[in-house]
N, C-alpha and C positions, 0 to 999 in steps of 0.2 A: 692444770696439769699437764705436765711432759711426758709422752710415752714413747719408747723405742722398742722397734719390731725388729728380730732377727730370726734368720733361719740359715743353715749353713751355705744354702743357694739361692740365687735370686732366680728361678725357670718356671717351667711350665706344669710342673708336678704340683698335685694337690696341697702337699705340706707348705709350699710357700704361699701358692694361691690363694689360701684360706686367710691368711696373714694379709695380704696384698687387699682381699675383698673387704675386710675389718677396717683397715684402715683408709680404704676408699669412702666408706662412709663418715667416718670419725674425722677425718681432714676437714670437713664442712662445718665440725662444732668448734663456734669460735673461743670456748674456753678451754680449748685444747692445742697444743703443740706436738708435731709428730714427726719423729724421726726414723728412717730406714737406714739400717747397719748394714754395711757389707764390706766385705774382703775383695779386693782387686785381684787378690792372688789366686782365687777360684774360679770357677766357669760358672758367670751369671749371664745364661744367655736371653732372659727377660728383661735385664736390666732397662735398656732404653725405653721398651715398651711399657716398664713400669713406671719409670719417669714420667710418661705422660699421662699416665691413669692417675699418678697420686702427686699432680701438680703443685698442691699446697704442702705437700710434705718435705723435709730436707734429707737429703741422701747422703748419709754421713759414712765415709772410707774410714777403714782402720787397718793397721797393718799386722799379719801374722804370717808365721813359718808353715810350709806345708808339712814337715817334719813333726810328729807329735808324741807324745809320751804315752804311756800305758792306762789301764783303767783306773788304777790307786789315785791317779792324777786328774780323773776325768777326761782322759784323751785330749789334754791341752796341748796347745802347739807348743813348741820349744820357746819361740818369742813371739809375743805379741802385746801390743798397745790398747787393747779393747776397755780395759779396766779404766785406764787415764782419760779415754775419749769418751766414755759414758758418764764419768763423773765431771767432767769439763762442760759437758751437753745438760749437765744437771737434771739428768732423766728422774723422774718420780716413778714410773712403774715401767720396768724392762720384762717385755712378753717375748719368750723363745717357744718356737716350735719345735719338738724333739722326741725321740723315742721313749722317753721318760725316766731312764737311768741317771746315775750321778753323771754329769757331763759338763765339760767348757762349754760355755762362758760361766754356768751356774757352778763352778768350785770354788767362787769368791763371792764376796759380797761388793756389788758394783753400783745398785741402786736401792733405795728404802724398800720397794715392793718387786720382788722378781716373781713372775708368772709363768707358768709353762702351759701350753698347750700340749696334751700326754697323745702321742699318737697310737704307740704298741702297748702301754699298760704297764712299762717297767716301773720299779719304784726308788724314789731319791728320797731318803731320809735326813739329807744333809739340813744344815741351818740356812742354807742358802737358798731353799725353796720355799715362797710365802703363799703358793696359791697353784691350784691344777685346773684347768679347763680340761675336761676328758671328753671324747668325740662319741662313744658308743658304751652302750652297758656291757658289751662282750668282754669288755677289757677288765672286768672284776674289779674295777674303783668304787667304793662305797661312797655316797654324796655327803660331804661334812660341811661344815662352815668354810673350810679351805678348798674344797673339792666341789666341782659343779659340771653336771652333764649339759654340754651344748654341742652342737652337731655343728659341721663345716658351712659356713654361708656361702649361698649360689645367689647370683645376679640373676633378675629376671629378664627375659629376652629382650634386647634393645629395642628402640620404636622402630629400627629397620626392618626389623625381624619378618612382618608380615608381606614387605613387598621384595626382600631378598628374594632372589633365584636360587632354586636347590641345585643340587649338583648333575642332575640326571642325564642332562644335555651333554654338558662339559663331559662327562665319564662314559657317555654313551650306554645309558640305562635307559629302557624305556619306561614310560608311563604307567604300564602294566605289571610291571617286575614288583615282586615284593621284595624290598632292600634291608638287609640287616646291618648293624653296625656296632663298630667296638672301637673307641679311643683309649688310651693308655700308656704306659711305659713301654718301650721296646724291651721287654723283660718278662718274665713271670708267666711263658707260656705253658698250658695244658690244653690237650686238643679236644676236650668236651665239645664243644661248640662247633667245631670244625668237623667232628663226627657226625653230630648230628646235622649239620648242614649239608654234607655230602650225600646223605640220604634224602633230605627235603627236597634237594634240587633237582631230582628225578621224576618227581610230580608236579612242581610248579616253576614256572621262571621266576628266577629270584638272582640276586647280587648279595655279596658282603662284602663292605667296606671297613678295611681296617686300618684305622691311622695308629702308628707307631707300633706295627709288627715287627718282632725281632725275626732275625734271621732262622731261629728255628721254627718261627710259625710258618714263613715262606717256603722253607725246606718241605714241612710236612703238607703243604697245601698241594705242594708238586707231587709229593711222594703218593697221597690218595688221589691225584687227579683231577681236582678241584681249581686249581689255578685260573681256569679260563673264566671263572665265577667270581673268583676273590679279586678285589682291588685293593692294593696296598697302597698307602700314602704314607708320607713322611710326617713327624711329629710336627708340630706347628704352634707358633705363638700368634697366629694370628685369629680373632676371636670372631671376627666377620665369618671367616672360612668355617671355625667350628659351628656358629649358628646356621651357615648354607648346609654343613654337614648334618643337623638335627632335622634340618626341613627336609632331607632328603631320604633318611631311613623310616622305616615303620616299624622298626622292632631293635631295640638296643641289646645287642647278642652278647654279653658281657663274659669272659673268662679270665681268670686269675690263678696260677698255681698256689698261692698262699693266700687268697682272699683278700677281703677287703675289713677296712675297720668302719669309716664313714666315706665311701667313694664320691669325690666331687662330680668324676665322670657320670657316675649312674645318677647321680641328685641332678645334675645338670638336664640330662636326657628326660628326666622325670619333668621336670621344670618346663620343659618343651612340649609336654604331653606325650611322650614316646614311651610305652610300655616297655619293661625289662624281663630280660630271661636271665638268671644268673645261676649259679651252682655252689654247691656246698664247699669249702676250703677253707682252711684256715681256723680264726675266730667267728668267721661267719658274721660280722657285722654286715655283710651286704645283705643279710637276709632281715637284720633288724631295721635298717632303714628303706624297706620296700613300700609297706602299708599294702594296701590294694592294686598298686600301681605296677606289680610285677609277680615273678615266681623265682623260687630258689629250688632248684633241682639237685638229684643226688647221682644220676646215671645219665650218659649220651642218650638213651632210649626216653627217658623223661623230657631231656633238652627239648628231643625231636618232637614228642608229644606237644610241649608248649609250642614251638615253631609252627607246627600245625593248627594249634587252637588259634593263635594271635595272628595266622594268615586269615582268618574268617575277620570279614571289615567290622562287624557287630561287635566282636569280643576285643578287638584291638580298639575300638572308639571307646568301649566302656572303659577299659583298662588304663587307656591314655587319659581319660579324664579323671579317672582315681589318681594316676600318677602327680598329675597336675597338683589337684587340690593337696596330696599329702605333703609334695614338694612346698608349694605355698606357704602352708602351715607350719611346717618345720624348719625348713632352710632358707627363707626370706634372707636377703643378703642384710637389709637395713635392721630387720627384727633381731637376727643373732648379733650383727656389730653392736647393737644397743644392750643386749642381754651381757655380752663381755665387757661392754663399758660400766655397765651396773655392778659386775664383778670386781672390776678395778677398784670401784670406789668402796666397796664392802671390805676388800683385803685391805685398803690403804686406813680405814676407820679404824681396823683393828690394831692395825702398827700403830698408829697416831694416838 
């Protein structure tokens, strides 16, 4: 079976990384041939890293213009050769990660089986979509022969994880401080976590590490006078550094103005045994995938109470263990990748 993967950008965000993690497992299956499609015309800031991880995959460039049409044509580039490239590669299953609405390149028939990972729950009723992997029940998609719930895959900590040094010494954080952390896109700021932290810090030595904080986050931290206890770090593609981040933090203090569907950042923290605090926003998939490994609150006061509760060693240890067990059961990379492969085969049998 020849499988092609595509997301509009090869970057550090969860949309692409989920594709990458499926391909990372399936590339070792001798019965499969895997192509990674990308356009050099767009920003692919993880391309070189990805080529190292997916060393058994073929990376296939195609041409596209940055100028696009409107929604009636699926926001297709004015010019592109993706159809001919996919057909030349004789792709059997083309898997595209997207929001779910009618969208190029699924505005045409390129491969016998065209499958989406539906990120935001929009509906495409065109004849060019054959199967849907949806990542949370909050999307309101009903399971069927052609639609299956499979969360985003998360790799286990590497063998080096136990011996890796945390970032405390490097960042000037004492061993006794409670460390909160958040990693995500440099966007979607909402103040709930910082408001709670501003009160928590008055009673306990603590720091808050934010990887990928936007300018609005930085400005707000300065405005409320907590910048001395908030450590801002830039977005990173360094997977080892991300593991060191998880070894450093005690609690994953999540925030996002529009919520999550199936957050790879939250799931990865849970797999490392880090308990999570998040909050209601958007469709609240962030609550759906917590199990007993975290809490989802609705106000800064409740966020603060959760910080205070998890600051207790016994509570934090218990919830961290629950987080790890839940994540291992639901998000295990190899298990998820093979569930996706089973779905490919199911869809192909229905077509053939």
